[in-house]
PyMOL CGO cylinders between C-alpha atoms (Angstrom):
from pymol import cmd
from pymol.cgo import CYLINDER

trace = [
    CYLINDER, -28.19, 4.65, -14.10, -31.08, 6.94, -13.21, 0.3, 1, 1, 1, 1, 1, 1,
    CYLINDER, -31.08, 6.94, -13.21, -31.60, 5.27, -9.82, 0.3, 1, 1, 1, 1, 1, 1,
    CYLINDER, -31.60, 5.27, -9.82, -27.90, 5.68, -9.04, 0.3, 1, 1, 1, 1, 1, 1,
    CYLINDER, -27.90, 5.68, -9.04, -28.08, 9.41, -9.80, 0.3, 1, 1, 1, 1, 1, 1,
    CYLINDER, -28.08, 9.41, -9.80, -31.14, 9.68, -7.54, 0.3, 1, 1, 1, 1, 1, 1,
    CYLINDER, -31.14, 9.68, -7.54, -29.20, 7.82, -4.82, 0.3, 1, 1, 1, 1, 1, 1,
    CYLINDER, -29.20, 7.82, -4.82, -26.20, 10.18, -5.12, 0.3, 1, 1, 1, 1, 1, 1,
    CYLINDER, -26.20, 10.18, -5.12, -28.49, 13.22, -5.03, 0.3, 1, 1, 1, 1, 1, 1,
    CYLINDER, -28.49, 13.22, -5.03, -30.22, 11.77, -1.94, 0.3, 1, 1, 1, 1, 1, 1,
    CYLINDER, -30.22, 11.77, -1.94, -26.87, 11.38, -0.20, 0.3, 1, 1, 1, 1, 1, 1,
    CYLINDER, -26.87, 11.38, -0.20, -25.97, 14.96, -1.09, 0.3, 1, 1, 1, 1, 1, 1,
    CYLINDER, -25.97, 14.96, -1.09, -29.29, 16.16, 0.34, 0.3, 1, 1, 1, 1, 1, 1,
    CYLINDER, -29.29, 16.16, 0.34, -28.83, 14.20, 3.58, 0.3, 1, 1, 1, 1, 1, 1,
    CYLINDER, -28.83, 14.20, 3.58, -25.23, 15.38, 3.94, 0.3, 1, 1, 1, 1, 1, 1,
    CYLINDER, -25.23, 15.38, 3.94, -26.39, 18.94, 3.37, 0.3, 1, 1, 1, 1, 1, 1,
    CYLINDER, -26.39, 18.94, 3.37, -29.02, 18.62, 6.09, 0.3, 1, 1, 1, 1, 1, 1,
    CYLINDER, -29.02, 18.62, 6.09, -26.64, 16.97, 8.53, 0.3, 1, 1, 1, 1, 1, 1,
    CYLINDER, -26.64, 16.97, 8.53, -23.84, 19.46, 8.00, 0.3, 1, 1, 1, 1, 1, 1,
    CYLINDER, -23.84, 19.46, 8.00, -26.11, 22.50, 7.98, 0.3, 1, 1, 1, 1, 1, 1,
    CYLINDER, -26.11, 22.50, 7.98, -27.50, 21.43, 11.35, 0.3, 1, 1, 1, 1, 1, 1,
    CYLINDER, -27.50, 21.43, 11.35, -24.16, 22.28, 12.96, 0.3, 1, 1, 1, 1, 1, 1,
    CYLINDER, -24.16, 22.28, 12.96, -24.51, 25.91, 14.02, 0.3, 1, 1, 1, 1, 1, 1,
    CYLINDER, -24.51, 25.91, 14.02, -21.76, 28.19, 15.26, 0.3, 1, 1, 1, 1, 1, 1,
    CYLINDER, -21.76, 28.19, 15.26, -22.22, 31.84, 16.02, 0.3, 1, 1, 1, 1, 1, 1,
    CYLINDER, -22.22, 31.84, 16.02, -18.92, 32.97, 14.54, 0.3, 1, 1, 1, 1, 1, 1,
    CYLINDER, -18.92, 32.97, 14.54, -18.95, 33.98, 10.90, 0.3, 1, 1, 1, 1, 1, 1,
    CYLINDER, -18.95, 33.98, 10.90, -15.56, 32.35, 10.27, 0.3, 1, 1, 1, 1, 1, 1,
    CYLINDER, -15.56, 32.35, 10.27, -16.76, 28.99, 11.62, 0.3, 1, 1, 1, 1, 1, 1,
    CYLINDER, -16.76, 28.99, 11.62, -19.89, 29.20, 9.48, 0.3, 1, 1, 1, 1, 1, 1,
    CYLINDER, -19.89, 29.20, 9.48, -17.78, 29.88, 6.38, 0.3, 1, 1, 1, 1, 1, 1,
    CYLINDER, -17.78, 29.88, 6.38, -15.58, 26.86, 7.17, 0.3, 1, 1, 1, 1, 1, 1,
    CYLINDER, -15.58, 26.86, 7.17, -18.66, 24.67, 7.63, 0.3, 1, 1, 1, 1, 1, 1,
    CYLINDER, -18.66, 24.67, 7.63, -20.08, 25.81, 4.30, 0.3, 1, 1, 1, 1, 1, 1,
    CYLINDER, -20.08, 25.81, 4.30, -16.77, 25.07, 2.60, 0.3, 1, 1, 1, 1, 1, 1,
    CYLINDER, -16.77, 25.07, 2.60, -16.51, 21.56, 4.10, 0.3, 1, 1, 1, 1, 1, 1,
    CYLINDER, -16.51, 21.56, 4.10, -20.15, 20.85, 3.24, 0.3, 1, 1, 1, 1, 1, 1,
    CYLINDER, -20.15, 20.85, 3.24, -19.56, 21.96, -0.33, 0.3, 1, 1, 1, 1, 1, 1,
    CYLINDER, -19.56, 21.96, -0.33, -16.34, 19.95, -0.56, 0.3, 1, 1, 1, 1, 1, 1,
    CYLINDER, -16.34, 19.95, -0.56, -18.07, 16.80, 0.69, 0.3, 1, 1, 1, 1, 1, 1,
    CYLINDER, -18.07, 16.80, 0.69, -20.98, 17.25, -1.72, 0.3, 1, 1, 1, 1, 1, 1,
    CYLINDER, -20.98, 17.25, -1.72, -18.56, 17.69, -4.61, 0.3, 1, 1, 1, 1, 1, 1,
    CYLINDER, -18.56, 17.69, -4.61, -16.59, 14.67, -3.47, 0.3, 1, 1, 1, 1, 1, 1,
    CYLINDER, -16.59, 14.67, -3.47, -19.68, 12.45, -3.29, 0.3, 1, 1, 1, 1, 1, 1,
    CYLINDER, -19.68, 12.45, -3.29, -20.67, 13.48, -6.80, 0.3, 1, 1, 1, 1, 1, 1,
    CYLINDER, -20.67, 13.48, -6.80, -17.16, 12.76, -8.04, 0.3, 1, 1, 1, 1, 1, 1,
    CYLINDER, -17.16, 12.76, -8.04, -17.11, 9.31, -6.44, 0.3, 1, 1, 1, 1, 1, 1,
    CYLINDER, -17.11, 9.31, -6.44, -20.51, 8.55, -7.96, 0.3, 1, 1, 1, 1, 1, 1,
    CYLINDER, -20.51, 8.55, -7.96, -19.12, 9.15, -11.46, 0.3, 1, 1, 1, 1, 1, 1,
    CYLINDER, -19.12, 9.15, -11.46, -16.22, 6.71, -11.05, 0.3, 1, 1, 1, 1, 1, 1,
    CYLINDER, -16.22, 6.71, -11.05, -15.87, 4.07, -13.75, 0.3, 1, 1, 1, 1, 1, 1,
    CYLINDER, -15.87, 4.07, -13.75, -13.11, 2.18, -12.00, 0.3, 1, 1, 1, 1, 1, 1,
    CYLINDER, -13.11, 2.18, -12.00, -12.19, 1.68, -8.33, 0.3, 1, 1, 1, 1, 1, 1,
    CYLINDER, -12.19, 1.68, -8.33, -8.84, 0.11, -7.54, 0.3, 1, 1, 1, 1, 1, 1,
    CYLINDER, -8.84, 0.11, -7.54, -7.94, -1.11, -4.04, 0.3, 1, 1, 1, 1, 1, 1,
    CYLINDER, -7.94, -1.11, -4.04, -4.21, -1.04, -3.31, 0.3, 1, 1, 1, 1, 1, 1,
    CYLINDER, -4.21, -1.04, -3.31, -2.27, -2.22, -0.28, 0.3, 1, 1, 1, 1, 1, 1,
    CYLINDER, -2.27, -2.22, -0.28, -0.23, 0.62, 1.22, 0.3, 1, 1, 1, 1, 1, 1,
    CYLINDER, -0.23, 0.62, 1.22, 2.17, -1.92, 2.75, 0.3, 1, 1, 1, 1, 1, 1,
    CYLINDER, 2.17, -1.92, 2.75, 3.37, -3.48, -0.49, 0.3, 1, 1, 1, 1, 1, 1,
    CYLINDER, 3.37, -3.48, -0.49, 1.74, -1.42, -3.26, 0.3, 1, 1, 1, 1, 1, 1,
    CYLINDER, 1.74, -1.42, -3.26, -0.09, -4.36, -4.84, 0.3, 1, 1, 1, 1, 1, 1,
    CYLINDER, -0.09, -4.36, -4.84, -3.56, -4.06, -6.34, 0.3, 1, 1, 1, 1, 1, 1,
    CYLINDER, -3.56, -4.06, -6.34, -5.90, -6.27, -4.31, 0.3, 1, 1, 1, 1, 1, 1,
    CYLINDER, -5.90, -6.27, -4.31, -9.10, -5.78, -6.29, 0.3, 1, 1, 1, 1, 1, 1,
    CYLINDER, -9.10, -5.78, -6.29, -10.55, -3.65, -9.04, 0.3, 1, 1, 1, 1, 1, 1,
    CYLINDER, -10.55, -3.65, -9.04, -14.19, -2.75, -9.56, 0.3, 1, 1, 1, 1, 1, 1,
    CYLINDER, -14.19, -2.75, -9.56, -15.27, -1.87, -13.09, 0.3, 1, 1, 1, 1, 1, 1,
    CYLINDER, -15.27, -1.87, -13.09, -18.91, -2.95, -13.28, 0.3, 1, 1, 1, 1, 1, 1,
    CYLINDER, -18.91, -2.95, -13.28, -21.38, -0.15, -12.62, 0.3, 1, 1, 1, 1, 1, 1,
    CYLINDER, -21.38, -0.15, -12.62, -23.39, -2.34, -10.21, 0.3, 1, 1, 1, 1, 1, 1,
    CYLINDER, -23.39, -2.34, -10.21, -20.26, -3.15, -8.17, 0.3, 1, 1, 1, 1, 1, 1,
    CYLINDER, -20.26, -3.15, -8.17, -19.28, 0.52, -8.00, 0.3, 1, 1, 1, 1, 1, 1,
    CYLINDER, -19.28, 0.52, -8.00, -22.82, 1.48, -6.93, 0.3, 1, 1, 1, 1, 1, 1,
    CYLINDER, -22.82, 1.48, -6.93, -22.73, -1.18, -4.19, 0.3, 1, 1, 1, 1, 1, 1,
    CYLINDER, -22.73, -1.18, -4.19, -19.32, 0.06, -3.04, 0.3, 1, 1, 1, 1, 1, 1,
    CYLINDER, -19.32, 0.06, -3.04, -20.61, 3.64, -2.78, 0.3, 1, 1, 1, 1, 1, 1,
    CYLINDER, -20.61, 3.64, -2.78, -23.79, 2.57, -0.93, 0.3, 1, 1, 1, 1, 1, 1,
    CYLINDER, -23.79, 2.57, -0.93, -21.83, 0.50, 1.62, 0.3, 1, 1, 1, 1, 1, 1,
    CYLINDER, -21.83, 0.50, 1.62, -19.86, 3.61, 2.60, 0.3, 1, 1, 1, 1, 1, 1,
    CYLINDER, -19.86, 3.61, 2.60, -22.96, 5.25, 4.11, 0.3, 1, 1, 1, 1, 1, 1,
    CYLINDER, -22.96, 5.25, 4.11, -21.41, 8.65, 3.42, 0.3, 1, 1, 1, 1, 1, 1,
    CYLINDER, -21.41, 8.65, 3.42, -24.42, 10.41, 4.88, 0.3, 1, 1, 1, 1, 1, 1,
    CYLINDER, -24.42, 10.41, 4.88, -23.15, 9.20, 8.29, 0.3, 1, 1, 1, 1, 1, 1,
    CYLINDER, -23.15, 9.20, 8.29, -19.52, 10.27, 7.91, 0.3, 1, 1, 1, 1, 1, 1,
    CYLINDER, -19.52, 10.27, 7.91, -18.39, 12.71, 10.60, 0.3, 1, 1, 1, 1, 1, 1,
    CYLINDER, -18.39, 12.71, 10.60, -15.88, 15.34, 9.57, 0.3, 1, 1, 1, 1, 1, 1,
    CYLINDER, -15.88, 15.34, 9.57, -12.81, 15.57, 11.81, 0.3, 1, 1, 1, 1, 1, 1,
    CYLINDER, -12.81, 15.57, 11.81, -10.09, 18.19, 11.69, 0.3, 1, 1, 1, 1, 1, 1,
    CYLINDER, -10.09, 18.19, 11.69, -7.15, 15.82, 12.22, 0.3, 1, 1, 1, 1, 1, 1,
    CYLINDER, -7.15, 15.82, 12.22, -6.54, 12.12, 12.46, 0.3, 1, 1, 1, 1, 1, 1,
    CYLINDER, -6.54, 12.12, 12.46, -5.63, 10.59, 15.83, 0.3, 1, 1, 1, 1, 1, 1,
    CYLINDER, -5.63, 10.59, 15.83, -1.90, 10.31, 16.46, 0.3, 1, 1, 1, 1, 1, 1,
    CYLINDER, -1.90, 10.31, 16.46, -0.19, 7.11, 15.39, 0.3, 1, 1, 1, 1, 1, 1,
    CYLINDER, -0.19, 7.11, 15.39, -2.74, 5.81, 12.88, 0.3, 1, 1, 1, 1, 1, 1,
    CYLINDER, -2.74, 5.81, 12.88, -1.19, 3.69, 10.13, 0.3, 1, 1, 1, 1, 1, 1,
    CYLINDER, -1.19, 3.69, 10.13, -2.36, 3.74, 6.52, 0.3, 1, 1, 1, 1, 1, 1,
    CYLINDER, -2.36, 3.74, 6.52, -3.77, 0.43, 5.33, 0.3, 1, 1, 1, 1, 1, 1,
    CYLINDER, -3.77, 0.43, 5.33, -5.45, 0.70, 1.92, 0.3, 1, 1, 1, 1, 1, 1,
    CYLINDER, -5.45, 0.70, 1.92, -5.73, 3.22, -0.86, 0.3, 1, 1, 1, 1, 1, 1,
    CYLINDER, -5.73, 3.22, -0.86, -8.78, 3.28, -3.11, 0.3, 1, 1, 1, 1, 1, 1,
    CYLINDER, -8.78, 3.28, -3.11, -8.25, 5.03, -6.43, 0.3, 1, 1, 1, 1, 1, 1,
    CYLINDER, -8.25, 5.03, -6.43, -11.38, 6.29, -8.21, 0.3, 1, 1, 1, 1, 1, 1,
    CYLINDER, -11.38, 6.29, -8.21, -10.95, 6.81, -11.96, 0.3, 1, 1, 1, 1, 1, 1,
    CYLINDER, -10.95, 6.81, -11.96, -13.08, 7.94, -14.87, 0.3, 1, 1, 1, 1, 1, 1,
    CYLINDER, -13.08, 7.94, -14.87, -12.77, 9.04, -18.46, 0.3, 1, 1, 1, 1, 1, 1,
    CYLINDER, -12.77, 9.04, -18.46, -12.35, 12.71, -19.29, 0.3, 1, 1, 1, 1, 1, 1,
    CYLINDER, -12.35, 12.71, -19.29, -15.56, 14.46, -20.21, 0.3, 1, 1, 1, 1, 1, 1,
    CYLINDER, -15.56, 14.46, -20.21, -16.06, 14.68, -23.97, 0.3, 1, 1, 1, 1, 1, 1,
    CYLINDER, -16.06, 14.68, -23.97, -16.25, 18.30, -25.08, 0.3, 1, 1, 1, 1, 1, 1,
    CYLINDER, -16.25, 18.30, -25.08, -18.58, 19.40, -27.85, 0.3, 1, 1, 1, 1, 1, 1,
    CYLINDER, -18.58, 19.40, -27.85, -15.67, 19.93, -30.23, 0.3, 1, 1, 1, 1, 1, 1,
    CYLINDER, -15.67, 19.93, -30.23, -14.22, 16.43, -29.63, 0.3, 1, 1, 1, 1, 1, 1,
    CYLINDER, -14.22, 16.43, -29.63, -15.14, 13.12, -31.17, 0.3, 1, 1, 1, 1, 1, 1,
    CYLINDER, -15.14, 13.12, -31.17, -16.19, 10.40, -28.75, 0.3, 1, 1, 1, 1, 1, 1,
    CYLINDER, -16.19, 10.40, -28.75, -13.64, 7.59, -28.71, 0.3, 1, 1, 1, 1, 1, 1,
    CYLINDER, -13.64, 7.59, -28.71, -14.49, 4.01, -27.79, 0.3, 1, 1, 1, 1, 1, 1,
    CYLINDER, -14.49, 4.01, -27.79, -11.50, 3.21, -25.54, 0.3, 1, 1, 1, 1, 1, 1,
    CYLINDER, -11.50, 3.21, -25.54, -10.59, 6.40, -23.75, 0.3, 1, 1, 1, 1, 1, 1,
    CYLINDER, -10.59, 6.40, -23.75, -8.05, 6.26, -20.97, 0.3, 1, 1, 1, 1, 1, 1,
    CYLINDER, -8.05, 6.26, -20.97, -9.09, 6.68, -17.35, 0.3, 1, 1, 1, 1, 1, 1,
    CYLINDER, -9.09, 6.68, -17.35, -7.65, 9.31, -15.05, 0.3, 1, 1, 1, 1, 1, 1,
    CYLINDER, -7.65, 9.31, -15.05, -7.67, 9.56, -11.25, 0.3, 1, 1, 1, 1, 1, 1,
    CYLINDER, -7.67, 9.56, -11.25, -10.47, 11.72, -9.85, 0.3, 1, 1, 1, 1, 1, 1,
    CYLINDER, -10.47, 11.72, -9.85, -10.31, 10.79, -6.17, 0.3, 1, 1, 1, 1, 1, 1,
    CYLINDER, -10.31, 10.79, -6.17, -8.39, 8.83, -3.59, 0.3, 1, 1, 1, 1, 1, 1,
    CYLINDER, -8.39, 8.83, -3.59, -9.69, 7.29, -0.36, 0.3, 1, 1, 1, 1, 1, 1,
    CYLINDER, -9.69, 7.29, -0.36, -7.16, 6.20, 2.26, 0.3, 1, 1, 1, 1, 1, 1,
    CYLINDER, -7.16, 6.20, 2.26, -8.12, 3.84, 5.08, 0.3, 1, 1, 1, 1, 1, 1,
    CYLINDER, -8.12, 3.84, 5.08, -6.26, 3.27, 8.32, 0.3, 1, 1, 1, 1, 1, 1,
    CYLINDER, -6.26, 3.27, 8.32, -5.44, 0.07, 10.18, 0.3, 1, 1, 1, 1, 1, 1,
    CYLINDER, -5.44, 0.07, 10.18, -7.93, -0.96, 12.91, 0.3, 1, 1, 1, 1, 1, 1,
    CYLINDER, -7.93, -0.96, 12.91, -9.61, 2.47, 13.21, 0.3, 1, 1, 1, 1, 1, 1,
    CYLINDER, -9.61, 2.47, 13.21, -12.78, 3.86, 11.59, 0.3, 1, 1, 1, 1, 1, 1,
    CYLINDER, -12.78, 3.86, 11.59, -11.11, 6.84, 9.91, 0.3, 1, 1, 1, 1, 1, 1,
    CYLINDER, -11.11, 6.84, 9.91, -10.55, 7.73, 6.27, 0.3, 1, 1, 1, 1, 1, 1,
    CYLINDER, -10.55, 7.73, 6.27, -8.97, 10.52, 4.29, 0.3, 1, 1, 1, 1, 1, 1,
    CYLINDER, -8.97, 10.52, 4.29, -10.71, 11.56, 1.09, 0.3, 1, 1, 1, 1, 1, 1,
    CYLINDER, -10.71, 11.56, 1.09, -8.68, 13.43, -1.51, 0.3, 1, 1, 1, 1, 1, 1,
    CYLINDER, -8.68, 13.43, -1.51, -10.48, 15.05, -4.42, 0.3, 1, 1, 1, 1, 1, 1,
    CYLINDER, -10.48, 15.05, -4.42, -8.78, 17.63, -6.60, 0.3, 1, 1, 1, 1, 1, 1,
    CYLINDER, -8.78, 17.63, -6.60, -6.94, 19.94, -4.20, 0.3, 1, 1, 1, 1, 1, 1,
    CYLINDER, -6.94, 19.94, -4.20, -9.15, 19.07, -1.23, 0.3, 1, 1, 1, 1, 1, 1,
    CYLINDER, -9.15, 19.07, -1.23, -8.22, 16.63, 1.52, 0.3, 1, 1, 1, 1, 1, 1,
    CYLINDER, -8.22, 16.63, 1.52, -10.85, 15.79, 4.14, 0.3, 1, 1, 1, 1, 1, 1,
    CYLINDER, -10.85, 15.79, 4.14, -10.68, 13.45, 7.15, 0.3, 1, 1, 1, 1, 1, 1,
    CYLINDER, -10.68, 13.45, 7.15, -13.70, 11.55, 8.42, 0.3, 1, 1, 1, 1, 1, 1,
    CYLINDER, -13.70, 11.55, 8.42, -14.81, 9.10, 11.05, 0.3, 1, 1, 1, 1, 1, 1,
    CYLINDER, -14.81, 9.10, 11.05, -16.88, 6.48, 9.23, 0.3, 1, 1, 1, 1, 1, 1,
    CYLINDER, -16.88, 6.48, 9.23, -19.50, 4.04, 10.55, 0.3, 1, 1, 1, 1, 1, 1,
    CYLINDER, -19.50, 4.04, 10.55, -17.98, 0.82, 11.90, 0.3, 1, 1, 1, 1, 1, 1,
    CYLINDER, -17.98, 0.82, 11.90, -19.60, -1.37, 9.24, 0.3, 1, 1, 1, 1, 1, 1,
    CYLINDER, -19.60, -1.37, 9.24, -18.25, 0.91, 6.48, 0.3, 1, 1, 1, 1, 1, 1,
    CYLINDER, -18.25, 0.91, 6.48, -14.78, 0.61, 8.01, 0.3, 1, 1, 1, 1, 1, 1,
    CYLINDER, -14.78, 0.61, 8.01, -15.08, -3.20, 8.06, 0.3, 1, 1, 1, 1, 1, 1,
    CYLINDER, -15.08, -3.20, 8.06, -16.20, -3.23, 4.43, 0.3, 1, 1, 1, 1, 1, 1,
    CYLINDER, -16.20, -3.23, 4.43, -13.29, -1.01, 3.39, 0.3, 1, 1, 1, 1, 1, 1,
    CYLINDER, -13.29, -1.01, 3.39, -10.85, -3.27, 5.24, 0.3, 1, 1, 1, 1, 1, 1,
    CYLINDER, -10.85, -3.27, 5.24, -11.89, -6.41, 3.33, 0.3, 1, 1, 1, 1, 1, 1,
    CYLINDER, -11.89, -6.41, 3.33, -9.80, -7.48, 0.38, 0.3, 1, 1, 1, 1, 1, 1,
]
cmd.load_cgo(trace, "trace")
């Protein structure tokens, strides 16, 4: 568990360095960059806390696979190479959705609550892939971000 947290923090650090390297002289553009950088960092941390990842076909709505083991989820996150994702403002025209990955976790136990053994999971993020193109849409909370992903990450996401 500790090594996974270190891995997630490393990704956040790399993403921070990559995104902060993009300089624009306008104050508005800098503010937008800071917001996107912060959104991506938050998203990576959210994905790293997932306790369940479900892959669904957009075409017919069936669940193709579900990851529940911590090791499998860690492998899934590593294979995404999120430190190499390139933020894009819009998706190319005509792309078709292929798969939807649903990331779920238990609610955080508050100090005043008793810890239950079998708590229900709730959706914390959604990753949408597109057919035959290396683009994804990441939805976390009220944030929706589009990215171009490395080709090998796209291939991994397209396997079922």
